[in-house]
C-alpha positions as CSV (number, residue, x, y, z in Angstrom):
1,X,69.7,-29.5,-1.3
2,X,66.9,-30.7,0.9
3,X,63.1,-30.4,0.4
4,X,61.0,-31.0,3.5
5,X,57.2,-31.3,3.6
6,X,55.4,-30.7,6.9
7,X,51.8,-30.6,8.1
8,X,50.1,-27.5,9.4
9,X,51.7,-28.0,12.8
10,X,55.2,-28.3,11.5
11,X,55.5,-32.1,11.8
12,X,57.7,-33.6,9.1
13,X,55.7,-35.7,6.6
14,X,58.7,-36.4,4.3
15,X,62.1,-35.1,3.5
16,X,64.2,-35.6,0.4
17,X,67.9,-34.9,-0.3
18,X,69.1,-34.1,-3.8
19,X,72.8,-34.6,-4.5
20,X,75.6,-34.2,-5.5
21,X,77.5,-33.9,-2.2
22,X,78.9,-30.5,-3.1
23,X,78.3,-27.2,-1.4
24,X,74.8,-26.4,-2.7
25,X,71.9,-24.2,-1.5
26,X,68.2,-24.4,-1.9
27,X,67.0,-20.8,-2.3
28,X,63.4,-20.9,-3.6
29,X,60.6,-23.4,-3.7
30,X,57.2,-23.2,-5.4
31,X,54.3,-25.4,-6.4
32,X,54.2,-26.6,-10.0
33,X,50.9,-26.7,-11.9
34,X,50.7,-30.5,-11.6
35,X,50.9,-30.5,-7.8
36,X,54.6,-31.2,-7.6
37,X,57.4,-28.8,-6.6
38,X,60.1,-26.6,-8.2
39,X,63.3,-26.4,-6.1
40,X,65.7,-23.7,-7.2
41,X,69.2,-23.2,-5.8
42,X,72.9,-22.9,-6.5
43,X,75.5,-25.7,-6.7
44,X,79.3,-26.0,-7.2
45,X,78.9,-29.6,-8.3
46,X,78.3,-28.7,-12.0
47,X,80.7,-25.8,-12.5
48,X,82.5,-25.7,-15.8
49,X,84.6,-22.7,-14.8
50,X,86.5,-21.5,-11.7
51,X,87.0,-23.8,-8.7
52,X,84.0,-23.4,-6.4
53,X,82.1,-21.2,-8.8
54,X,78.4,-21.8,-8.5
55,X,75.9,-22.6,-11.2
56,X,72.1,-22.5,-10.9
57,X,70.1,-25.7,-10.5
58,X,66.4,-26.3,-10.8
59,X,64.9,-29.6,-9.6
60,X,61.3,-30.7,-10.5
61,X,59.6,-33.2,-8.1
62,X,56.3,-34.9,-7.9
63,X,53.9,-34.3,-4.9
64,X,55.9,-36.6,-2.7
65,X,59.3,-35.1,-3.5
66,X,60.5,-37.7,-5.9
67,X,62.8,-36.1,-8.5
68,X,61.5,-36.1,-12.0
69,X,64.1,-34.0,-13.7
70,X,66.8,-31.4,-13.1
71,X,68.2,-28.6,-15.2
72,X,71.5,-26.7,-14.5
73,X,73.1,-23.7,-16.2
74,X,75.9,-21.3,-15.7
75,X,79.1,-19.9,-17.2
76,X,82.7,-19.8,-16.2
77,X,82.1,-17.5,-13.2
78,X,79.5,-17.8,-10.4
79,X,75.8,-17.3,-11.2
80,X,72.9,-16.7,-8.8
81,X,69.4,-18.0,-8.7
82,X,66.9,-16.3,-6.4
83,X,63.3,-17.2,-7.4
84,X,61.2,-19.6,-9.4
85,X,57.7,-18.9,-10.6
86,X,55.4,-21.5,-12.2
87,X,53.7,-21.1,-15.5
88,X,50.3,-22.3,-16.6
89,X,51.9,-24.5,-19.3
90,X,53.8,-26.5,-16.6
91,X,57.1,-24.7,-17.1
92,X,58.7,-22.0,-15.0
93,X,60.4,-18.6,-15.0
94,X,63.6,-18.2,-13.0
95,X,65.4,-15.0,-12.1
96,X,68.8,-14.1,-10.6
97,X,72.1,-12.9,-12.0
98,X,74.9,-14.0,-14.3
99,X,78.6,-13.0,-13.8
100,X,80.9,-11.9,-16.6
101,X,84.1,-11.8,-14.7
102,X,85.7,-12.9,-11.4
103,X,84.9,-9.7,-9.6
104,X,81.5,-8.4,-8.7
105,X,81.7,-5.6,-11.3
106,X,80.3,-7.4,-14.3
107,X,77.0,-8.9,-13.1
108,X,73.7,-8.7,-15.0
109,X,70.2,-9.5,-14.1
110,X,69.1,-12.8,-15.6
111,X,65.8,-14.3,-16.6
112,X,65.4,-17.9,-17.9
113,X,62.2,-19.5,-19.1
114,X,61.9,-23.3,-19.2
115,X,59.4,-25.7,-20.6
116,X,57.5,-28.4,-18.5
117,X,60.4,-30.9,-19.1
118,X,63.3,-28.6,-18.1
119,X,64.2,-27.6,-21.6
120,X,65.2,-24.0,-22.3
121,X,62.7,-21.8,-24.0
122,X,64.7,-18.6,-23.8
123,X,67.2,-16.9,-21.5
124,X,68.4,-13.3,-21.4
125,X,70.7,-11.1,-19.4
126,X,69.7,-7.6,-18.6
127,X,71.7,-4.5,-17.5
128,X,69.9,-1.5,-16.1
129,X,68.9,0.8,-18.9
130,X,71.5,3.4,-17.8
131,X,74.4,1.3,-16.5
132,X,77.8,2.7,-15.5
133,X,80.6,2.2,-17.9
134,X,82.6,-0.9,-17.0
135,X,79.6,-2.7,-15.5
136,X,78.3,-2.9,-12.0
137,X,76.2,-5.5,-10.2
138,X,72.6,-5.7,-11.5
139,X,70.5,-8.5,-9.9
140,X,66.9,-9.6,-10.0
141,X,66.0,-10.7,-6.5
142,X,62.3,-11.5,-7.3
143,X,60.2,-12.2,-10.4
144,X,56.5,-12.7,-10.8
145,X,54.4,-13.9,-13.8
146,X,51.4,-11.5,-14.4
147,X,48.0,-12.7,-15.5
148,X,48.6,-11.5,-19.1
149,X,51.8,-13.5,-19.4
150,X,54.2,-10.6,-18.8
151,X,57.0,-10.9,-16.3
152,X,57.8,-8.3,-13.6
153,X,61.3,-8.6,-12.2
154,X,62.6,-6.6,-9.2
155,X,66.0,-6.2,-7.6
156,X,68.9,-3.8,-7.5
157,X,70.5,-1.9,-10.3
158,X,73.5,0.5,-10.3
159,X,72.8,4.1,-11.1
160,X,74.8,7.3,-11.0
161,X,74.9,9.5,-7.9
162,X,73.5,13.0,-8.2
163,X,76.7,14.8,-7.3
164,X,79.3,12.6,-9.0
165,X,80.1,9.9,-11.5
166,X,80.1,7.3,-8.7
167,X,77.7,4.5,-8.5
168,X,75.0,3.6,-6.0
169,X,72.5,0.8,-5.7
170,X,68.9,1.7,-6.4
171,X,65.7,-0.4,-6.4
172,X,65.3,-1.7,-10.0
173,X,62.1,-2.8,-11.7
174,X,61.7,-4.3,-15.2
175,X,58.5,-5.4,-17.0
176,X,59.1,-7.9,-19.7
177,X,56.9,-9.5,-22.4
178,X,56.4,-13.3,-22.4
179,X,59.4,-13.5,-24.8
180,X,61.7,-11.4,-22.6
181,X,61.4,-8.1,-24.5
182,X,61.8,-5.1,-22.2
183,X,58.6,-3.1,-21.8
184,X,59.6,-0.9,-18.9
185,X,62.9,-0.4,-17.1
186,X,63.3,1.9,-14.1
187,X,65.4,2.7,-11.1
188,X,63.7,4.4,-8.1
189,X,66.2,7.0,-7.1
190,X,63.7,9.2,-5.3
191,X,63.7,7.0,-2.2
192,X,67.4,7.0,-1.6
193,X,69.8,9.8,-0.6
194,X,72.8,11.0,-2.5
195,X,75.2,8.5,-1.0
196,X,72.7,5.8,0.0
197,X,71.7,2.4,-1.4
198,X,68.5,0.4,-1.6
199,X,67.1,-2.7,-3.2
200,X,63.8,-4.4,-3.9
201,X,63.6,-7.8,-2.3
202,X,60.0,-8.8,-3.2
203,X,57.2,-7.6,-5.3
204,X,53.5,-8.7,-5.5
205,X,50.6,-7.9,-7.8
206,X,47.8,-5.9,-6.2
207,X,44.0,-6.1,-6.8
208,X,44.0,-2.8,-8.7
209,X,46.5,-4.2,-11.3
210,X,49.5,-2.4,-9.8
211,X,52.3,-3.7,-7.5
212,X,53.4,-3.5,-4.0
213,X,57.2,-3.8,-3.6
214,X,59.4,-4.0,-0.5
215,X,63.1,-4.0,0.3
216,X,65.8,-2.4,2.4
217,X,67.4,1.1,2.6
218,X,71.0,1.5,3.7
219,X,72.2,5.1,4.3
220,X,75.7,5.9,3.2
221,X,78.3,8.4,4.4
222,X,76.8,11.9,4.6
223,X,73.3,10.6,4.6
224,X,71.3,10.2,7.9
225,X,69.4,7.4,9.5
226,X,69.8,3.7,10.0
227,X,69.2,0.7,7.9
228,X,65.4,0.4,7.3
229,X,62.9,-1.5,5.3
230,X,60.5,0.2,2.9
231,X,57.3,-0.6,1.0
232,X,56.4,1.2,-2.2
233,X,53.0,1.1,-3.9
234,X,53.2,1.3,-7.7
235,X,50.6,1.4,-10.4
236,X,50.4,-1.0,-13.4
237,X,53.1,1.1,-15.2
238,X,55.5,0.8,-12.4
239,X,54.9,4.5,-11.4
240,X,54.9,5.6,-7.7
241,X,53.3,9.0,-8.6
242,X,50.5,9.7,-11.1
243,X,52.4,11.7,-13.8
244,X,55.5,9.7,-14.2
245,X,56.4,8.2,-17.6
246,X,58.3,4.9,-17.3
247,X,61.4,4.6,-19.4
248,X,61.0,2.4,-22.5
249,X,57.2,2.5,-22.2
250,X,56.9,4.6,-25.3
251,X,55.2,2.6,-28.2
252,X,55.2,-0.5,-26.0
253,X,51.9,-2.2,-25.0
254,X,52.3,-3.0,-21.4
255,X,49.4,-5.4,-21.3
256,X,49.8,-6.6,-24.9
257,X,46.3,-5.6,-25.8
258,X,45.5,-1.9,-26.2
259,X,46.8,-1.7,-29.8
260,X,46.2,2.0,-30.5
261,X,47.8,4.3,-33.0
262,X,48.3,8.1,-33.3
263,X,48.6,10.4,-36.3
264,X,49.8,12.7,-37.8
265,X,53.3,13.0,-36.4
266,X,54.8,15.6,-36.6
267,X,51.5,17.4,-35.9
268,X,50.8,21.1,-36.1
269,X,47.1,21.6,-35.1
270,X,45.7,18.3,-33.9
271,X,46.3,14.6,-33.5
272,X,44.0,11.6,-34.0
273,X,44.1,8.7,-31.6
274,X,42.4,5.5,-32.6
275,X,42.1,2.3,-30.6
276,X,40.4,-1.1,-31.2
277,X,38.4,-0.6,-28.1
278,X,36.7,2.3,-26.4
279,X,39.0,4.8,-24.8
280,X,38.6,4.9,-21.0
281,X,41.3,7.4,-20.0
282,X,43.8,9.5,-21.9
283,X,46.6,12.0,-20.8
284,X,49.3,13.8,-22.7
285,X,52.6,14.5,-21.1
286,X,55.5,16.7,-22.1
287,X,59.1,15.4,-22.0
288,X,59.5,16.3,-18.3
289,X,56.5,14.2,-17.3
290,X,54.1,17.0,-16.7
291,X,50.5,16.6,-17.8
292,X,49.7,19.2,-20.5
293,X,46.3,17.8,-21.8
294,X,43.8,15.6,-20.2
295,X,40.7,15.7,-22.4
296,X,37.2,14.8,-21.2
297,X,36.0,11.7,-22.9
298,X,32.5,11.3,-24.2
299,X,30.2,9.1,-22.1
300,X,30.2,6.5,-24.9
301,X,34.0,6.4,-24.7
302,X,34.7,6.6,-28.4
303,X,37.4,4.5,-30.1
304,X,38.5,7.6,-32.0
305,X,39.5,10.9,-30.5
306,X,40.7,14.2,-32.1
307,X,42.8,16.3,-29.7
308,X,43.7,20.0,-30.3
309,X,47.5,20.5,-29.8
310,X,47.7,23.9,-31.5
311,X,48.8,25.7,-28.3
312,X,51.5,23.2,-27.3
313,X,55.1,24.4,-27.8
314,X,57.1,22.4,-30.4
315,X,58.7,19.3,-29.0
316,X,58.2,15.6,-28.1
317,X,55.1,14.5,-26.3
318,X,53.8,11.3,-24.8
319,X,50.2,10.0,-24.9
320,X,49.1,7.5,-22.3
321,X,45.8,5.8,-22.8
322,X,43.7,3.0,-21.3
323,X,41.1,0.7,-22.8
324,X,39.4,-2.3,-21.3
325,X,42.4,-4.4,-22.5
326,X,45.1,-2.4,-20.8
327,X,47.5,0.5,-20.9
328,X,49.5,1.8,-23.9
329,X,52.0,4.7,-24.3
330,X,52.6,6.4,-27.6
331,X,54.6,9.5,-28.7
332,X,54.2,12.3,-31.2
333,X,56.1,15.4,-32.2
334,X,54.6,18.8,-32.2
335,X,55.9,20.8,-35.1
336,X,56.7,24.5,-35.2
337,X,54.2,26.6,-37.1
């Protein structure tokens, strides 16, 4: 792999080569917190498995490109490494994929967190929350570290076509806690046709706390159009429309701070919602994602709110609330009278 530093006019200031002399590829570069660089790629020079299978490699350099340390990882089959993101502690988060067999049908999205010296903090493999039996490719093409320490990873996940049990590639977004726990996991099937495929290639945090994600769309047989690019605006929950409820968001604090509770459940007449900070917004959804109650909050934005649910049909409901610390989703059961 080669790392090249240029001035603003493209003139080479320095260039460094990092062995071994095997087929290897530099795929992502980013600044480290100490002014140096992280260089991420794939190499066949460290493989412990099949001939020419690739492993991921991360090289840390100083500001002049001098190698300080390197870290490699991978299994018996090829693995991929697509993006490296620096952390405030001097470490980094890496995303890509890990293979479980020689074909492409057992691939999982992969996140690895390392310390400032290249040591492993944790690593986890992720399937899309509703994978096909037998496994299909699931890949994180991009990951970003959010201001609260959470990690958002975007790529492609396999989902089931609407008219059959066949698989198709859909844009895949996952929000993880700083320790790798899944907070939200979703495929965006609404932007692809019955037989088409699409993938997120990049994602960025926006000023309103949400995300902007982009990728490609590839129509399949019986669908119309040509290969296109797309951009999708999402809110802080990963929703592209106001009333969606992200899978796995229930009882998970997306910003690690709202810390609210709801009782009683099951409920017959009313529920009580309590938060450590004043409630700013609150909505109640049914199991289909439709807003059924959106109470007006007092001007003082109370930390405790009683909500009349007497007229709701029996079933499962979701409460989504926001405080100054962030968003939280809870659930309760409306009991039959």
